[in-house]
Every structure is written in structure tokens, then in C-alpha cells.
C-alpha positions as CSV (number, residue, x, y, z in Angstrom):
1,M,-33.6,29.1,-113.4
2,A,-33.9,30.0,-109.8
3,P,-32.2,28.4,-106.8
4,Y,-34.0,26.1,-104.4
5,L,-33.5,25.4,-100.8
6,T,-34.7,22.2,-99.0
7,Y,-34.0,20.3,-95.9
8,A,-31.8,17.4,-96.8
9,L,-30.0,14.3,-95.4
10,P,-26.9,13.8,-97.6
11,E,-25.0,10.5,-97.6
12,F,-21.3,10.3,-97.0
13,L,-18.3,8.3,-97.9
14,E,-17.5,5.4,-95.6
15,D,-13.8,6.1,-95.9
16,S,-14.2,9.6,-94.6
17,F,-11.0,9.9,-92.7
18,H,-7.5,9.3,-94.1
19,Q,-5.1,8.9,-91.3
20,Q,-2.2,6.5,-92.1
21,S,-3.8,3.5,-90.4
22,R,-7.3,3.5,-89.1
23,P,-8.0,1.7,-85.8
24,E,-10.4,-1.3,-86.0
25,N,-13.9,-1.5,-84.6
26,V,-14.7,2.1,-85.4
27,L,-18.3,3.1,-85.8
28,A,-19.2,3.7,-89.5
29,V,-22.1,6.1,-89.8
30,G,-22.2,6.7,-93.5
31,S,-21.6,4.3,-96.4
32,K,-22.6,5.9,-99.6
33,I,-21.3,8.7,-101.9
34,L,-23.2,12.0,-102.0
35,P,-25.4,11.7,-105.1
36,A,-24.9,13.8,-108.1
37,T,-28.4,14.9,-109.0
38,T,-29.9,16.9,-111.9
39,P,-31.6,20.1,-110.8
40,A,-35.3,20.4,-111.5
41,D,-36.5,23.1,-113.9
42,S,-37.5,26.0,-111.8
43,G,-40.2,27.3,-114.2
44,N,-40.3,31.0,-113.5
45,E,-39.0,33.5,-111.0
46,N,-41.8,32.9,-108.5
47,E,-40.3,29.5,-108.0
48,L,-37.5,31.2,-106.1
49,Y,-39.8,31.3,-103.1
50,S,-42.0,28.3,-103.7
51,R,-38.9,26.1,-103.4
52,V,-37.8,27.6,-100.1
53,Q,-38.7,26.1,-96.8
54,E,-41.4,28.3,-95.1
55,D,-39.2,29.4,-92.3
56,S,-36.3,30.2,-94.6
57,K,-37.9,32.5,-97.1
58,G,-36.5,35.6,-95.5
59,N,-33.0,34.3,-96.1
60,V,-33.2,34.5,-99.9
61,V,-33.0,38.0,-101.3
62,A,-33.8,38.8,-104.9
63,L,-32.3,42.2,-105.8
64,T,-34.7,44.8,-107.2
65,D,-34.2,46.4,-110.6
66,I,-33.1,49.6,-108.9
67,E,-30.6,47.8,-106.7
68,L,-29.2,45.9,-109.7
69,E,-28.8,49.1,-111.6
70,E,-26.9,50.6,-108.7
71,L,-24.7,47.5,-108.5
72,K,-24.0,47.8,-112.2
73,C,-23.0,51.4,-111.9
74,A,-20.7,50.7,-109.0
75,V,-19.0,47.9,-110.9
76,L,-18.5,50.0,-114.0
77,G,-17.4,52.9,-111.9
78,F,-14.7,51.0,-110.1
79,E,-13.5,49.3,-113.3
80,S,-13.1,52.7,-114.9
81,T,-10.6,53.8,-112.2
82,S,-8.1,51.0,-113.1
83,L,-7.4,50.6,-109.4
84,A,-6.2,47.2,-108.2
85,L,-8.9,44.8,-106.9
86,N,-7.5,45.0,-103.4
87,M,-8.6,48.6,-103.3
88,I,-12.3,47.6,-103.4
89,N,-14.0,48.7,-100.2
90,R,-17.1,50.5,-99.0
91,A,-15.8,53.9,-100.1
92,S,-14.5,52.9,-103.5
93,F,-17.6,50.8,-104.2
94,P,-20.5,53.0,-103.1
95,L,-24.0,51.5,-102.8
96,P,-26.2,54.2,-101.2
97,I,-29.4,52.3,-101.8
98,L,-28.3,48.7,-101.4
99,A,-25.8,49.2,-98.5
100,P,-28.4,49.5,-95.7
101,K,-29.9,46.2,-96.9
102,L,-26.5,44.5,-97.0
103,R,-25.9,45.7,-93.4
104,E,-29.2,44.1,-92.4
105,M,-28.0,40.9,-94.1
106,S,-24.8,41.0,-92.0
107,V,-26.9,41.1,-88.8
108,T,-28.9,38.1,-90.1
109,I,-25.6,36.2,-90.8
110,H,-24.3,36.9,-87.3
111,G,-27.6,35.8,-85.7
112,D,-29.1,32.3,-85.3
113,V,-30.1,32.1,-89.0
114,G,-26.5,32.3,-90.0
115,H,-26.8,32.8,-93.8
116,V,-28.2,34.9,-96.7
117,L,-28.5,34.0,-100.4
118,I,-28.5,36.9,-102.8
119,H,-30.2,36.1,-106.1
120,G,-30.5,37.9,-109.5
121,I,-27.0,39.3,-110.0
122,D,-26.6,37.3,-113.2
123,S,-29.4,39.2,-114.8
124,I,-26.7,41.8,-115.5
125,S,-24.5,40.9,-118.4
126,F,-21.2,41.2,-116.5
127,T,-17.8,40.1,-117.9
128,Y,-15.9,37.6,-115.8
129,L,-13.7,40.4,-114.3
130,Q,-16.9,42.4,-113.6
131,K,-18.3,39.5,-111.7
132,V,-15.2,39.4,-109.5
133,I,-15.6,43.1,-108.9
134,A,-19.3,42.8,-108.0
135,H,-18.6,39.9,-105.6
136,T,-15.8,41.7,-103.9
137,G,-17.7,45.0,-103.7
138,L,-20.9,43.3,-102.2
139,T,-18.8,41.3,-99.8
140,S,-17.0,44.5,-98.6
141,H,-20.3,45.9,-97.5
142,L,-21.2,42.6,-95.7
143,T,-17.9,42.2,-93.9
144,G,-15.4,45.0,-94.2
145,K,-12.0,43.4,-93.8
146,R,-10.8,40.5,-96.0
147,A,-8.9,37.5,-94.7
148,M,-5.7,36.0,-96.0
149,S,-6.7,32.5,-95.1
150,G,-3.4,31.0,-96.0
151,I,-1.1,33.7,-94.6
152,E,0.4,31.3,-92.0
153,G,1.9,29.4,-94.9
154,G,3.0,32.6,-96.6
155,D,0.0,32.7,-99.0
156,K,-1.4,36.2,-99.3
157,T,-4.3,35.2,-101.6
158,V,-7.8,36.5,-100.6
159,L,-9.8,35.4,-103.6
160,H,-9.9,31.6,-104.1
161,H,-11.6,29.4,-106.7
162,V,-13.8,26.4,-105.7
163,T,-13.7,24.4,-109.0
164,A,-12.5,21.1,-110.2
165,L,-9.0,21.2,-111.7
166,S,-7.3,18.4,-113.7
167,T,-4.2,16.6,-112.4
168,A,-2.2,18.6,-115.0
169,Y,-2.6,21.6,-112.7
170,Y,-0.7,19.8,-110.0
171,A,2.5,19.0,-111.9
172,H,4.2,21.6,-109.7
173,H,2.0,21.4,-106.6
174,E,2.2,18.7,-103.9
175,Y,-1.3,19.3,-102.7
176,H,-4.6,18.6,-104.5
177,A,-7.3,20.3,-102.4
178,P,-10.8,18.7,-102.1
179,S,-12.2,22.0,-103.1
180,N,-10.4,21.6,-106.5
181,Q,-11.9,18.1,-107.1
182,A,-15.3,16.9,-108.2
183,G,-15.9,14.5,-105.4
184,P,-18.1,15.1,-102.3
185,L,-16.9,17.4,-99.5
186,L,-17.7,16.4,-95.9
187,F,-19.0,18.9,-93.4
188,H,-16.2,21.2,-92.2
189,N,-15.3,24.8,-91.4
190,D,-12.9,27.0,-93.3
191,L,-10.6,29.3,-91.4
192,G,-12.2,32.7,-90.9
193,H,-15.4,34.5,-89.9
194,I,-17.9,35.2,-92.8
195,L,-17.5,33.1,-95.9
196,S,-18.9,34.5,-99.2
197,L,-19.4,32.4,-102.3
198,F,-20.3,33.7,-105.8
199,T,-21.4,31.3,-108.5
200,V,-19.6,32.1,-111.8
201,S,-21.0,29.0,-113.4
202,Q,-22.6,25.7,-112.4
203,S,-22.0,22.0,-113.1
204,L,-24.1,19.8,-115.4
205,T,-25.3,17.7,-112.5
206,G,-24.7,17.6,-108.8
207,G,-22.8,20.1,-106.7
208,E,-25.5,20.7,-104.1
209,F,-24.3,22.8,-101.2
210,Y,-25.2,22.0,-97.6
211,L,-25.2,24.2,-94.4
212,A,-25.7,22.9,-90.9
213,N,-26.2,25.1,-87.8
214,T,-23.5,24.4,-85.2
215,R,-25.9,24.9,-82.3
216,K,-28.4,22.3,-83.7
217,I,-25.5,19.9,-84.2
218,W,-24.2,20.4,-80.7
219,E,-27.5,20.0,-79.0
220,K,-28.2,16.7,-80.7
221,I,-24.8,15.3,-79.9
222,K,-24.8,16.5,-76.3
223,D,-28.2,15.0,-75.8
224,S,-27.6,11.7,-77.6
225,R,-23.9,11.0,-76.9
226,P,-22.6,13.1,-74.0
227,D,-19.4,10.9,-73.9
228,L,-18.6,12.0,-77.5
229,A,-19.6,15.6,-76.8
230,T,-16.8,15.6,-74.2
231,I,-14.3,14.3,-76.7
232,L,-15.2,17.2,-79.1
233,L,-14.6,19.7,-76.3
234,D,-11.1,18.2,-75.5
235,D,-7.9,19.3,-77.3
236,W,-7.1,17.6,-80.5
237,T,-3.8,17.6,-82.5
238,W,-3.6,18.5,-86.2
239,E,-1.1,19.6,-88.8
240,S,-0.3,23.3,-88.8
241,P,-0.2,25.3,-92.0
242,S,2.5,27.5,-90.5
243,K,6.1,27.2,-91.7
244,S,7.4,27.8,-88.2
245,K,5.7,24.8,-86.5
246,Q,4.4,21.4,-87.3
247,I,1.4,20.9,-85.1
248,E,-1.5,22.8,-83.5
249,R,-3.8,21.8,-80.7
250,G,-7.4,22.8,-79.9
251,P,-11.0,21.6,-79.5
252,I,-13.4,20.9,-82.3
253,V,-16.3,22.5,-80.4
254,I,-15.8,25.8,-78.6
255,L,-18.5,27.0,-76.2
256,H,-18.2,30.7,-75.4
257,K,-20.8,32.9,-73.8
258,S,-24.0,32.0,-75.7
259,Y,-22.2,30.8,-78.8
260,V,-21.3,27.4,-80.2
261,F,-18.3,27.5,-82.5
262,M,-16.9,24.7,-84.6
263,N,-13.3,24.4,-85.5
264,C,-13.2,21.4,-87.9
265,S,-10.8,21.5,-90.8
266,R,-11.1,18.1,-92.5
267,V,-7.8,18.6,-94.3
268,R,-5.8,19.3,-91.1
269,I,-7.5,17.0,-88.7
270,S,-8.4,13.8,-90.6
271,G,-6.5,14.2,-93.8
272,T,-7.8,13.5,-97.3
273,S,-7.3,10.9,-100.0
274,T,-4.5,12.9,-101.6
275,R,-2.9,14.0,-98.4
276,P,-3.4,11.6,-95.5
277,R,-3.1,12.7,-91.9
278,A,0.6,13.4,-91.3
279,G,2.7,10.6,-90.0
280,F,4.3,12.8,-87.3
281,L,0.9,13.3,-85.6
282,P,-0.6,10.8,-83.1
283,H,-3.2,8.5,-84.6
284,L,-6.8,9.6,-84.0
285,T,-8.3,7.3,-81.3
286,N,-11.4,5.2,-81.8
287,Q,-13.4,7.7,-79.8
288,Q,-12.1,10.6,-81.8
289,L,-13.0,8.9,-85.1
290,E,-16.4,8.0,-83.7
291,A,-17.0,11.6,-82.6
292,L,-16.0,12.9,-86.1
293,E,-18.3,10.5,-87.9
294,L,-21.2,11.3,-85.5
295,L,-20.5,14.9,-86.2
296,Q,-20.9,14.2,-89.9
297,S,-24.1,12.2,-89.4
298,V,-25.8,14.8,-87.1
299,A,-24.7,17.7,-89.4
300,S,-26.3,16.0,-92.4
301,D,-29.4,15.4,-90.4
302,V,-30.0,19.1,-89.5
303,S,-28.7,20.5,-92.8
304,I,-30.4,22.6,-95.5
305,S,-29.3,22.3,-99.1
306,F,-28.8,24.8,-102.0
307,R,-28.6,24.2,-105.7
308,F,-26.8,27.3,-106.8
309,Q,-27.6,29.0,-110.1
310,Q,-25.3,31.3,-112.0
311,G,-25.0,34.7,-110.3
312,D,-26.1,33.5,-106.9
313,M,-24.1,34.7,-103.9
314,L,-24.2,33.0,-100.5
315,A,-22.8,34.5,-97.4
316,F,-22.8,32.6,-94.1
317,N,-21.2,32.6,-90.6
318,N,-18.4,30.1,-91.1
319,L,-17.9,29.7,-87.3
320,G,-21.6,29.0,-86.7
321,M,-22.3,26.9,-89.7
322,M,-20.6,23.8,-91.1
323,H,-20.8,23.2,-94.8
324,A,-20.5,20.4,-97.3
325,R,-21.0,19.6,-101.0
326,S,-22.2,16.7,-103.1
327,S,-20.1,15.3,-106.0
328,F,-20.7,16.8,-109.4
329,V,-20.2,16.3,-113.1
330,D,-19.0,19.1,-115.4
331,D,-19.4,19.4,-119.2
332,E,-17.3,22.4,-120.3
333,R,-18.2,21.9,-123.9
334,S,-21.8,22.8,-123.1
335,G,-20.7,25.6,-120.7
336,H,-21.4,23.6,-117.5
337,K,-18.3,24.1,-115.3
338,R,-18.8,24.5,-111.6
339,H,-16.9,27.5,-110.5
340,L,-17.4,29.5,-107.3
341,L,-15.4,32.5,-106.1
342,R,-14.6,32.5,-102.4
343,L,-13.8,35.4,-100.1
344,I,-13.6,35.4,-96.3
345,G,-14.1,38.5,-94.2
346,R,-14.6,39.9,-90.8
347,D,-17.2,42.5,-89.7
348,D,-17.3,44.9,-86.7
349,L,-20.1,42.7,-85.4
350,D,-17.6,39.9,-84.8
351,A,-15.9,41.9,-82.1
352,G,-16.0,40.2,-78.7
353,M,-17.7,37.1,-80.0
354,L,-14.7,34.7,-79.8
355,P,-12.7,33.3,-76.9
356,E,-9.2,34.8,-76.6
357,M,-7.3,31.8,-77.7
358,F,-9.4,31.5,-80.9
359,Q,-9.4,35.3,-81.5
360,E,-5.6,35.4,-81.5
361,R,-5.4,32.7,-84.1
362,L,-7.9,34.3,-86.4
363,E,-6.5,37.8,-85.9
364,R,-3.4,36.8,-87.9
365,L,-5.6,36.4,-91.0
366,Y,-6.5,40.1,-91.0
367,D,-3.3,41.7,-89.8
368,H,-2.3,43.2,-93.1
369,E,-2.7,46.2,-95.4
370,D,-5.2,46.0,-98.2
371,K,-2.5,46.8,-100.7
372,D,-0.8,43.5,-99.8
373,E,-3.8,41.3,-100.7
374,K,-3.4,39.0,-103.7
375,F,-6.3,38.7,-106.0
376,D,-5.8,35.6,-108.2
377,I,-8.5,35.9,-110.8
378,F,-7.4,32.7,-112.6
379,R,-8.6,29.3,-111.6
380,N,-5.5,28.3,-109.6
381,P,-5.5,25.7,-106.9
382,F,-5.8,26.1,-103.2
383,M,-2.6,25.9,-101.3
384,F,-2.5,23.6,-98.2
385,A,-2.2,26.7,-95.9
386,A,-5.6,27.9,-97.1
387,G,-7.1,24.4,-97.2
388,H,-10.0,23.2,-95.1
């Protein structure tokens, strides 16, 4: 089965924002749950392109037999060294044939397109550990430096697992991340530059993934509701993941040079059903709530959707693309368990793109030695510090 990519308009939860008490008379944009749908049978490999929107075909890359063989050799070669996973880099994971193509993909990710889907990796019979090595090795050529997205809370993990975990996993954890539940995820941004997802396995139904270009979102909001556009440019207050401070302030939309960046962590700004917006924070105003819900509506309107297949790898510009996910249903007895590996990285192409105040905040994610990175290969939950 091959992945497909279509323009989509997902529907969202009415109760999108979970502050302690919601002001009355707030505009409600969405009212339904993201549907859990069953993927259509793709037929044959040619369907990989027939299911892609005409102007997006160049963003789906099917690796050739030669490139797959080179990837297999690199994975087996690194595995034979018995080095720690945090030692994977461009030098220890050489790809002389594939590397130039990956560098071209990085340029695409940093441009207006903002994403690339790599298909075909699962045609190699990799073990689970070898899939982790392959994902990390490919991502090292796309980005270079990995992020500790939860470092402000003391979490040195760089490899995270986007998969539904039962409540039993949370007996000793106060936080149940939306990424570790099967419900829908609203449009948001993670913390970091380039986000790379690898599909270890897929759900029985549902789990469609959505991307929305921040420039398209901003242009529609600015033109239709300039009053709310101004609200998104103002400073907001949200819960800090840092152990040394409770709150942080900043805008949702950041305009810098010719770029439109989004800084929208659903967990920290609006809270979730399992962790409402903190009581020590000021309530979101009616205008702020309206702006957030308009942001969701417009993002869904301009979004493209993906139905990942096992072995697919999606890399995208997290600062220039918001992402969301529909609800899904697993059936582990039949081998259908949605499980994505997540890495976040930074490339030399990111240099000079960000405003100083945002750059300083993100710089902390990369201020470490590779040997200090934690690779958790087991399906453990997201900590709040790495939440989004």
C-alpha cells in the first residue's frame, strides 16, 4: 500500500481549549470530532503518484533500489560498530549516493513547500532497532544537529514516540500527552526547527496527518479578520516547561524578514483535557479564544493530508508548517498499532532565519554534546517539557 496526499478540511472538537473556566459568548468554529476513516486500497506502486495533488508530486520521494541498498548497508554498518545511537551522524552513517538528494530535500523543506515525504524504506526487512537507526541516520543528513525538546524541564530525550499509551503507563506520570492518546490533535507547532516522523506501524483506521502552511494561514487571517491578526501578533502568556520559572510570554505569529513563523503549543497555551491551562495564568480573553479557533479553522481550510504507510518518513519545517492529526483506532492483535518515531533537528540553512528573541529560546535545545543525548527506544510517554 502506498501513501496518498489530498487537500482536506478536517473537523475539530468544539471543546478545543481547556482553560479552567471558559468565557461566555465565544465564537465556536468547529463542532465535530476529526473522523477516523479507513484508508483506501492503493492498488499498486503507481498509485503513489496518482493519489498526490498535481502541484505536490515533487514532494513525495520514492527511494530507488540503489538508494535502498545503500541505506541498508549504512544501517548494518553502523549496527556492527556497537556505538551508541547518539553517535549517529553524517560521518558515521555515510550515504555517498543518497546524501546529495537528502541535501536537496532539506532545501525544499526550508522553502515555501516546507515538507518532503520519503517512501519505500519498509521494503527493506529491518528490525525495529534498525528502523530507529535508519530514521536517525537519514535525519542526520537532513538536519545535522538534534534537539533535546524537553531540556528546559531536564529531559535529555531526543527520540520520542507518537503512539497511544494506556492509562497504566501513567501510574507514575502526572502528564498524559495528547501525542500518547488516540484522540484528534488540533493544529499546533512543536518546539524546534525541522521535525522528522518515521512510521513504524499504522493504526487500523484513522490517524490522518495534516500540514498547513503558516504563510497561507496568516494571509487568510490578515485579510479576513485584521483585528484577530493583531491579537496573534501580541504577547501571550503560557506555562513554561522550565523548572526555574512558571510562565513565558510571546506572540503566536512572528513576522521576520520574509518569513511567517508560528509559535503555537496547544499544551502550554490552551491546555488539554488531561492538563487544563494552569490556574496561576490569566484566563484567555474572548478575543484570544476567538483568534485561536479562527487559527484552527483557517489551518484546516488550507491543509493537506497524509495517510502514512509503514516505512514512510515525513520531514517538515515545524516553524513554517502547523500540523494536526485525526483520531484513530488500533488493533494490536492484528498488528495495527499506530507508532511514529519523532526527531527534531536544526540545519545550517536555519542560520539567520529567526528573530533574536526566538533564536535564543530555540538555541537551548541544541546546546549540548551528542554523547549526552538520550535515545529512548521504548514506547515511553512524552514529558510535559517536551509536550506540544
